[in-house]
C-alpha positions, -999 to +999 in steps of 0.1 A: -440-230-382-440-225-341-415-240-321-416-255-285-401-235-256-392-245-228-418-225-207-449-207-216-439-188-251-450-155-262-485-148-273-502-181-255-512-162-229-536-127-243-515-095-231-539-081-203-537-118-183-495-114-191-497-082-178-520-092-148-499-118-138-462-101-144-476-079-113-485-108-098-448-119-104-434-089-092-449-087-056-444-119-051-409-118-058-405-086-040-419-105-007-397-136-013-365-105-009-381-088+020-385-127+036-349-141+024-331-114+047-341-129+076-323-167+061-298-157+045-263-163+062-229-182+056-244-213+052-275-202+029-257-182+008-233-207-010-259-229-010-285-208-026-258-202-059-254-242-057-294-248-055-300-220-087-274-239-107-288-274-103-322-258-111-309-246-140-297-274-152-327-296-150-347-273-163-328-284-195-350-313-192-379-302-215-407-329-229-432-306-255-467-310-248-487-289-273-476-281-303-486-243-296-456-238-272-459-251-244-434-278-228-433-297-198-402-301-179-386-309-144-388-273-123-367-279-093-391-256-066-393-284-042-356-290-046-349-253-037-375-246-009-365-280+011-326-272+007-325-231+013-362-226+023-393-215+005-382-175+001-347-183-014-360-211-031-389-189-054-361-163-053-338-193-072-361-204-094-371-168-106-333-161-115-330-190-133-364-182-154-350-144-160-319-157-172-334-184-195-361-162-207-336-132-213-302-147-225-314-183-240-350-176-250-367-203-235-396-192-224-413-157-237-405-125-220-442-111-221-449-144-203-422-140-176-450-128-150-465-158-160-442-186-160-425-169-123-460-172-110-464-209-123-431-224-112-415-197-086-442-191-066-470-217-067-447-247-075-423-239-048-455-230-023-474-259-030-437-284-027-426-264+005-460-264+023-463-298+018-431-308+027-433-293+061-466-311+070-453-347+060-418-340+083-447-334+113-458-373+103-431-387+090-398-394+107-370-373+103-349-402+092-331-407+057-363-428+045-384-404+057-368-371+041-365-394+009-404-401+011-413-363+018-391-351-008-407-373-039-441-361-027-433-326-027-421-324-057-448-340-080-470-318-058-453-285-067-451-301-106-488-306-108-499-275-089-477-255-115-489-272-142-526-265-133-513-226-125-508-225-165-546-240-170-563-213-146-542-190-169-552-200-199-584-208-189-586-165-182-568-153-217-557-183-238-548-166-271-537-203-290-562-234-300-552-257-276-584-276-278-622-265-272-625-279-236-605-265-208-612-299-186-592-318-213-567-291-213-564-297-173-565-333-175-532-334-201-513-311-183-524-329-147-517-360-167-483-350-184-471-332-151-479-364-132-456-384-147-428-353-153-432-355-111-423-386-106-389-384-123-384-350-107-396-365-075-370-392-079-341-367-084-354-342-056-352-374-030-320-390-042-308-348-038-319-339-009-313-375+009-273-371-006-272-336+015-287-349+041-262-381+043-233-354+045-247-323+061-279-324+079-277-290+089-277-277+052-315-288+047-335-258+053-369-280+061-352-299+087-339-274+105-368-256+103-394-284+115-367-289+146-373-256+155-412-260+156-411-287+174-389-270+196-355-291+196-322-272+195-296-302+191-288-304+154-298-341+140-268-368+128-275-394+104-268-428+120-274-464+104-300-449+079-315-426+101-308-397+126-305-397+162 
């Protein structure tokens, strides 16, 4: 009898594809480490630890999709990226995935590269990229940031799910149905619903941080720098001055 793991289990994807994505994940994480050095400071370092702990907690909410060992769950990539940036955010999610695989047996060790690629790299990048775009067109108020976080989280979850579909198309090793189109539709639909839940949690968390310490929201600082604004924004009367 097979059990459902939190992430992709061992044997879902064949060895060759798993090894290839292990290399992709290793290169991606190495790039994140190099780029994160420029972001980490006295403000961001402790925030990264809190974000990693929060991501670990939300990923414990697990929703089985296929009996062969594939499940859906909250990811936290967009949340991490918005609060601590894409490079540190991807590292936070990667650390969570590694601990879960090695200590708690959540997700296969041979599938670790697959899971890191999908959730830490693709999901985080998609969530942050969309957040940057939305913050350029939406007002950088509490409402605007909440909408941005909600939509970005949904996008990150769905993109991560489609990463699995692509990996399965390259080297699926178990029977998840005869059609990759059906698989894609099932993963997209289920993760859209999961993404809505994650979006609500992400929006509530980011808005809570913004109300107390808007300077701790990395995405807001980044968009202000891009717009050439120097003065920090302070929340007032449901918005930001």
